[in-house]
N, C-alpha and C positions, 0 to 999 in steps of 0.2 A: 173267766168272764170279768169284764170291767164293771166296777162299782160306780154308780151314779150317786153323787152327793149334792144336795140342795142346801146352799149356804146363804145366810143373810149377807146383804151387801156390806154391812159395817164390819164384817169379818173377812173382807176381800180388799186387797191392795189395789188402788187405782193403776199402779204401774203394770199390774197383770192384765187389766182390762184394756189398756191403751192399744196394744197391737191388734187385739180382736176387733175393737171398734173401728179401726182404720184399715182392716184387711179388705182388699179390693173384692175378693170373692164373696165376702159377706155383704159388703156395701152394695153390690149389684142388685140385691133383692130387698133393699130397704129404701125408705124415702131418702132423697138426696139431702145431704147436710155437709157442713164444713168438716174437714178432718179435725180430729180431736187432738188436744195436747193434754198435759197432765192436769192443768187447772180445769179445763172444760170436762175432762173425764171425771174428776172429783165432783164437779157441780152436777153432772149427769147422774152420778151414783147417788148423790144426796137427793135428787128428785125421785129416784126409784125407791129410796128409803122412805120418803114421804108417801109415795103411793102405797108401799107395803103397810104403812101405818093407817091407811084409810080403810074404812068399813067395807067389807066385801072383797078386799084385794089381798094379794099375796105375791111378792116378787122375790126371786132368789137367783143367785149366781149358780152356775152348774159346774161341778168338777167331776172329772172322771180320772180315777186313779191319782187323786190329789192334784190334777192339772186342770186349770180353768179352761173350759171349752165354750162358755157363753152364759146366757141368762134366760130366764123364763118367768112367766107370771100371769096373774089375773089382774087386769087393770080396768079402770073405769074411764072410758073414752067416748065422747059424743053421746052421752046418755045411756051407754050400754057397757056391760062387762065383756071384756075381750081377753082372749088368750094370746100370749106372745111367746114365741120361741125363737131365739136367735142363737145359733150355735155355729161353731167353726165348721167349715166344709169338710174337714177330715172326720167329723163326727155326725154328719147328716144322717147316717143310718140309725142313730139313736132318737131321731125326731119323733117317731111313732110312740116309742116307750115314754118319752117325756110328755107327749100329748096325753097319753092315758093317765099319767100321774097328775097332770093339770086338771083333767076331768074329775079325778078323785077329790082333788082340792076343792073344786067347784061344788061337788056334792056335799062335802063336809061343811063348807061355808054356808050352803043352803041356796045356792043359785038354782033357778029353774031352767034357765037357758044362758048360753054364752055365745060369743061370736069369735071367729078367727078370720083375720084379714091377711091375705097374701098379695103382695104387690103383683101387678099384672104381668111382670116379667117371669113369674114362676108358673110352672105348669099347673093345670087343675089336677087335684088329687082325687083319684077314684074312691079310695077308702073314705075320704071325707064327704064326697058327694053321696055315698051310700048312707052315711050316718046323719047327714044334714037334713034339717026340716026344710031349709031352702038354701039356694045358692044364687047369688046375684052379683052384678058388678056394682061397685060403690066408689065414692070419691071421699077421701079424707085428707085434709091439709094440702089440697091441690094435687094429690096423687091418686091414680086409679088402682083399685084392688078387686080381687075376687073374694067375696065375703060369704062365709059359711055360717048359717044360724044353726046352733046345735042345742038339742034338748039334753039337759043333765039328768041322767037316770040313776 
């Protein structure tokens, strides 16, 4: 069985993130943005390190069997704490396990509720609909999302 490791961004090389951030299959389900280069990848990583240092937040790179597959975290956006999971399509089956880990982080941090936003291009997730206090359409930064409001137990 594969081992999932959550690593601080300052322990991850931007060269390893670059192909993931530019991978078409991943970008299809994210807000549109310019392709990354090494400089913009390093700047993006610094922004995630700053988020990680913020009260109530935690952001990590995700490795499986020592291979970088993406990133996840609890971030503060638009006045709410949100969960983010961005992983390589070859590892999408790990998303639920990563989600449960994030919910544990949220509990330890002391959050009462968190939100998860999936770009409207993604299907609605039945397991999240069952867990959610509410599900609605939202707009963030000019993009449409399905937003799940989750109670942290």
